C-alpha positions as CSV (number, residue, x, y, z in Angstrom):
1,X,-12.2,1.4,15.1
2,X,-15.8,2.6,14.8
3,X,-18.6,0.4,13.3
4,X,-21.2,1.4,10.8
5,X,-24.9,0.5,10.3
6,X,-25.8,-1.7,7.3
7,X,-28.1,0.1,4.9
8,X,-30.1,-3.1,4.4
9,X,-30.6,-4.4,8.0
10,X,-29.7,-1.4,10.2
11,X,-27.4,-3.7,12.3
12,X,-23.9,-2.7,13.2
13,X,-21.2,-4.0,10.8
14,X,-17.5,-4.2,11.8
15,X,-15.0,-2.8,9.3
16,X,-13.3,-5.2,7.0
17,X,-9.6,-5.5,7.5
18,X,-9.1,-4.2,3.9
19,X,-10.9,-1.0,4.8
20,X,-7.6,0.0,6.7
21,X,-4.9,-2.4,5.3
22,X,-1.9,-0.2,6.1
23,X,-2.8,0.0,9.8
24,X,-3.5,-3.8,9.9
25,X,-0.1,-4.4,8.3
26,X,1.8,-2.0,10.6
27,X,0.1,-3.5,13.6
28,X,0.7,-7.1,12.5
29,X,3.1,-8.7,10.0
30,X,4.9,-5.4,9.2
31,X,5.3,-4.3,12.9
32,X,9.1,-4.4,12.5
33,X,8.9,-1.6,9.9
34,X,6.6,0.6,12.0
35,X,7.5,4.0,13.6
36,X,5.2,5.4,16.3
37,X,5.2,8.6,18.2
38,X,6.2,8.6,21.9
39,X,3.3,8.9,24.2
40,X,2.8,9.6,27.9
41,X,3.3,6.7,30.3
42,X,-0.3,7.0,31.3
43,X,-1.5,6.2,27.8
44,X,1.4,4.6,25.9
45,X,-0.6,3.0,23.1
46,X,-0.1,5.1,19.9
47,X,-3.0,5.0,17.5
48,X,-1.0,6.2,14.5
49,X,2.0,4.6,12.8
50,X,4.0,4.9,9.6
51,X,6.6,2.9,7.7
52,X,10.2,3.8,8.1
53,X,10.9,6.5,5.6
54,X,13.2,4.4,3.4
55,X,10.7,1.6,3.3
56,X,7.3,3.1,2.3
57,X,5.7,6.6,2.4
58,X,2.5,5.3,4.0
59,X,1.2,6.2,7.4
60,X,-2.0,4.9,9.0
61,X,-4.5,5.6,11.7
62,X,-6.2,3.0,13.9
63,X,-9.5,4.8,13.4
64,X,-9.6,7.7,10.9
65,X,-12.8,9.0,12.6
66,X,-11.2,9.3,16.0
67,X,-9.6,12.8,16.8
68,X,-7.2,11.0,19.2
69,X,-5.7,9.1,16.3
70,X,-5.1,12.3,14.4
71,X,-3.4,13.8,17.5
72,X,-1.1,10.8,17.6
73,X,-0.3,11.3,13.9
74,X,0.6,14.9,14.6
75,X,3.0,13.8,17.3
76,X,4.5,11.3,14.9
77,X,5.1,13.7,11.9
78,X,5.6,16.9,13.9
79,X,4.0,20.3,13.4
80,X,3.7,21.0,9.7
81,X,4.8,17.5,8.9
82,X,3.2,15.5,6.1
83,X,1.8,11.9,5.9
84,X,0.6,9.7,3.1
85,X,-2.6,8.0,3.9
86,X,-4.9,5.6,2.1
87,X,-8.6,4.9,2.7
88,X,-12.0,6.6,2.8
89,X,-11.2,9.4,5.2
90,X,-11.8,13.1,5.9
91,X,-9.0,14.9,7.7
92,X,-9.8,17.3,10.6
93,X,-10.4,20.9,9.6
94,X,-7.0,22.1,10.8
95,X,-5.1,19.5,8.6
96,X,-4.3,20.5,5.0
97,X,-4.8,18.1,2.2
98,X,-1.9,18.7,-0.2
99,X,-2.7,16.0,-2.7
100,X,-5.3,13.3,-3.4
101,X,-5.6,10.5,-6.0
102,X,-8.8,8.5,-6.2
103,X,-8.1,4.8,-6.3
104,X,-9.6,1.4,-6.7
105,X,-9.0,-1.6,-4.5
106,X,-9.4,-5.0,-6.1
107,X,-9.4,-8.5,-4.6
108,X,-8.6,-11.9,-6.0
109,X,-11.8,-13.9,-6.7
110,X,-10.9,-16.1,-9.6
111,X,-7.2,-15.5,-10.5
112,X,-5.3,-18.4,-12.0
113,X,-2.1,-18.3,-9.9
114,X,0.9,-20.2,-11.2
115,X,4.7,-19.9,-11.1
116,X,6.6,-18.1,-13.9
117,X,9.7,-20.2,-14.6
118,X,11.5,-17.2,-16.2
119,X,11.0,-15.0,-13.2
120,X,13.9,-14.3,-10.8
121,X,13.7,-13.2,-7.2
122,X,14.8,-9.6,-6.7
123,X,16.7,-8.4,-3.6
124,X,18.6,-5.5,-2.2
125,X,21.4,-5.6,-4.7
126,X,18.8,-5.2,-7.5
127,X,17.4,-2.0,-6.0
128,X,19.3,0.5,-8.3
129,X,17.9,-1.3,-11.3
130,X,14.4,-1.6,-9.8
131,X,14.4,2.1,-9.0
132,X,15.3,2.9,-12.6
133,X,12.4,0.8,-13.9
134,X,10.1,2.4,-11.4
135,X,11.2,5.9,-12.4
136,X,10.5,5.0,-16.1
137,X,7.1,3.4,-15.6
138,X,5.8,5.1,-12.5
139,X,3.6,2.3,-11.0
140,X,3.6,4.0,-7.6
141,X,6.0,4.8,-4.8
142,X,9.0,2.5,-4.3
143,X,11.8,3.3,-2.0
144,X,15.3,1.8,-1.3
145,X,14.0,-0.7,1.3
146,X,10.5,-1.4,-0.2
147,X,12.0,-4.7,-1.5
148,X,12.2,-5.9,2.1
149,X,8.4,-5.9,2.5
150,X,7.9,-9.2,0.7
151,X,8.7,-11.2,-2.4
152,X,9.6,-9.3,-5.6
153,X,9.9,-11.1,-8.9
154,X,11.4,-9.8,-12.1
155,X,11.9,-10.8,-15.7
156,X,15.2,-10.0,-17.5
157,X,16.0,-9.7,-21.2
158,X,19.7,-9.9,-22.1
159,X,20.5,-9.2,-18.5
160,X,18.3,-6.1,-18.1
161,X,15.3,-5.9,-15.8
162,X,12.3,-5.4,-18.0
163,X,9.3,-6.3,-15.8
164,X,8.5,-6.7,-12.1
165,X,5.9,-7.2,-9.5
166,X,5.9,-7.9,-5.8
167,X,4.3,-7.7,-2.3
168,X,3.7,-4.5,-0.4
169,X,1.0,-4.2,2.4
170,X,0.4,-7.4,4.3
171,X,-2.6,-7.2,6.6
172,X,-3.2,-10.5,8.4
173,X,-4.7,-13.0,5.9
174,X,-4.1,-10.8,2.9
175,X,-1.1,-9.6,0.8
176,X,-1.1,-6.7,-1.6
177,X,0.5,-7.1,-5.1
178,X,2.3,-3.9,-6.0
179,X,4.9,-2.3,-8.3
180,X,3.5,-4.1,-11.3
181,X,5.4,-2.6,-14.3
182,X,6.9,-3.4,-17.7
183,X,9.5,-1.5,-19.7
184,X,7.7,0.3,-22.6
185,X,9.9,-1.6,-25.1
186,X,8.5,-4.9,-23.9
187,X,4.8,-4.3,-23.4
188,X,2.1,-6.4,-25.1
189,X,3.8,-9.7,-24.3
190,X,1.9,-10.5,-21.1
191,X,4.9,-10.1,-18.8
192,X,3.0,-8.2,-16.1
193,X,0.2,-10.8,-16.1
194,X,2.7,-13.7,-15.7
195,X,4.4,-11.9,-12.8
196,X,1.1,-11.1,-11.1
197,X,0.1,-14.8,-11.3
198,X,3.5,-15.8,-10.0
199,X,3.4,-13.4,-7.1
200,X,-0.1,-14.5,-6.3
201,X,1.0,-18.2,-6.3
202,X,3.4,-17.5,-3.5
203,X,0.8,-15.5,-1.6
204,X,-1.7,-18.3,-1.8
205,X,0.9,-20.9,-0.9
206,X,1.2,-19.3,2.6
207,X,-2.5,-19.1,3.0
208,X,-3.1,-15.4,2.2
209,X,-5.4,-13.8,-0.4
210,X,-4.0,-11.4,-3.0
211,X,-5.4,-7.9,-3.4
212,X,-4.1,-4.8,-5.1
213,X,-4.7,-1.1,-5.7
214,X,-4.5,1.1,-8.7
215,X,-5.5,4.7,-9.6
216,X,-9.2,5.0,-10.6
217,X,-8.0,6.8,-13.7
218,X,-6.0,3.8,-14.8
219,X,-8.9,2.1,-16.6
220,X,-6.6,0.0,-18.7
221,X,-5.0,-1.6,-15.6
222,X,-8.4,-2.1,-14.0
223,X,-9.8,-3.9,-17.1
224,X,-6.7,-6.1,-17.2
225,X,-7.0,-7.0,-13.5
226,X,-10.7,-7.8,-13.9
227,X,-10.0,-9.9,-16.9
228,X,-7.5,-12.1,-15.0
229,X,-9.7,-12.6,-11.9
230,X,-9.7,-9.6,-9.7
231,X,-12.9,-7.9,-8.5
232,X,-13.2,-4.2,-7.5
233,X,-14.1,-4.0,-3.8
234,X,-14.0,-0.3,-2.8
235,X,-12.7,3.1,-3.9
236,X,-10.2,4.5,-1.4
237,X,-8.2,7.7,-1.9
238,X,-4.5,8.0,-1.7
239,X,-4.0,11.3,0.2
240,X,-1.1,13.4,1.3
241,X,-1.9,15.6,4.4
242,X,0.0,18.2,6.3
243,X,-0.3,18.6,10.1
244,X,-1.2,21.9,11.7
245,X,1.6,24.1,12.9
246,X,4.8,25.5,11.4
247,X,7.7,23.2,10.5
248,X,10.3,26.0,10.7
249,X,9.0,27.1,14.1
250,X,8.9,23.5,15.3
251,X,12.6,22.9,14.3
252,X,14.0,26.2,15.6
């Protein structure tokens, strides 16, 4: 990945791993979930990857400023195919941006992490109920196998899942807290905060640092995360892009 010059010293600064967390995760702890395009034997190292389509919608580039990475992504998604990317990036001119949501990345600087005794571990058999809560609250994308990416905890009321949070991206040394949501009938009780603290406790126990993302427009969530010990780090975009070419022509 390319380096940049510090505005204060003029020296070269290597990118932080959280500048490109999806690539770091797919190249490291989440490599088992990665799909990569086939490449010529003379240059077999693909510089683009994506999660399996039933795990997560995200794809990633080793270096978003390198045209070779975009060429690999085109091989991966096919002519006219789409990919969901996150970061500060500008697609090549021949790629179409079909959607973009400004976001905020926050990192744990003073969170009080602690277990939540009432929380239960969620697994594959809970997925239908998880998807129902996700559809109602819309915290972000969640697919049938997303639960396999890490620990997901939930709180139930009279047997019904009413709140949840869990782990998504896992670049080395860091783990993203994601899918933080509470049923509208049970908001205002601090359930989401308790679950965030509990998920963070597990993350810290294995030596990682928690971080998370939210939409820049979700000022309520940003204020909440700041109040419990997260600090904004950067403002990436969540972007859907379409590769050059014609999907129909490619499949015919």
